[in-house]
C-alpha positions in Angstrom: -56.9 66.6 -15.2 -55.2 63.4 -14.2 -52.7 63.4 -11.3 -50.3 60.7 -10.3 -48.9 59.5 -7.0 -45.9 57.2 -6.7 -44.2 56.4 -3.4 -42.2 53.6 -1.9 -43.6 52.7 1.5 -41.1 51.6 4.1 -43.7 49.6 6.1 -44.3 47.2 3.3 -41.3 47.9 1.1 -43.7 48.3 -1.9 -43.9 51.0 -4.6 -47.5 52.3 -4.6 -48.8 54.0 -7.7 -52.2 55.7 -8.1 -54.1 58.0 -10.3 -56.5 60.8 -9.3 -58.7 63.1 -11.2 -59.4 66.6 -10.0 -63.1 67.5 -10.5 -65.5 70.2 -9.4 -66.7 67.8 -6.7 -63.2 67.0 -5.4 -60.5 64.4 -6.0 -61.5 61.1 -7.5 -59.0 58.3 -6.9 -59.4 56.1 -10.0 -60.1 52.4 -10.0 -57.1 50.3 -10.7 -55.0 52.5 -8.4 -52.7 50.6 -6.0 -53.4 50.9 -2.3 -51.0 50.2 0.6 -52.1 47.2 2.6 -50.6 48.3 5.9 -52.2 51.2 7.8 -50.0 53.6 9.8 -50.8 54.1 13.4 -51.4 57.8 12.7 -54.1 57.7 10.0 -57.3 59.7 10.0 -60.1 57.7 11.6 -62.5 58.2 8.6 -59.8 57.0 6.2 -59.0 53.9 8.4 -62.7 53.0 8.5 -63.1 53.3 4.8 -60.0 51.2 4.1 -61.3 48.5 6.6 -64.7 48.5 4.9 -63.1 48.0 1.4 -61.1 45.1 2.8 -64.2 43.4 4.3 -66.2 44.0 1.1 -63.4 42.7 -1.2 -63.2 46.0 -3.0 -59.4 45.7 -3.1 -58.2 43.0 -5.5 -54.5 42.2 -6.0 -53.6 45.4 -4.1 -55.8 47.6 -6.3 -59.1 49.3 -5.8 -61.9 48.1 -8.1 -63.9 51.4 -8.3 -63.5 55.1 -8.1 -63.6 57.0 -4.8 -64.3 60.7 -4.3 -62.5 62.7 -1.6 -63.0 66.4 -0.7 -59.2 67.1 -0.5 -56.0 65.9 -2.2 -54.6 65.0 1.2 -57.5 62.7 2.1 -57.1 61.1 -1.3 -53.4 60.4 -0.9 -53.9 59.3 2.8 -56.5 56.8 1.5 -54.0 55.3 -1.0 -50.9 55.4 1.3 -52.6 54.5 4.6 -51.0 57.4 6.5 -51.1 61.2 6.9 -49.7 62.8 3.8 -49.7 66.2 2.0 -51.7 65.6 -1.1 -50.7 69.0 -2.6 -47.1 67.7 -2.9 -47.8 64.0 -3.4 -50.1 64.3 -6.4 -48.2 65.3 -9.6 -48.9 65.7 -13.3 -47.2 63.4 -15.8 -44.6 66.1 -16.1 -43.8 65.9 -12.4 -45.4 69.2 -11.5 -47.0 69.1 -8.0 -50.6 70.0 -7.4 -49.3 72.8 -5.1 -47.3 74.3 -8.0 -50.3 74.0 -10.3 -52.5 75.8 -7.8 -50.0 78.5 -7.3 -49.8 79.1 -11.0 -53.6 79.3 -11.2 -53.8 82.0 -8.6 -51.4 84.3 -10.4 
């Protein structure tokens, strides 16, 4: 299942768009996804370090990641993209605008 994230970031005044695939291993942010250039002050340390590593290794080209990245939670995946704490269960949505949270609640029933 492909999930989508789209959010306008106030820090940079840019619209960030990304794609993610939910797998048995976790959440894979797909190459070609946009990534916010500016980190928030309140960002998980591990996410900040990964984003810095990608910048140093030129793995972000024209504001987009050049390979897939696996995360164990939807929130870490969205925090990686947006450069700030986020709720991935509400940020990631289907093409029909259904949140991951809504999908998970339907699956439980």
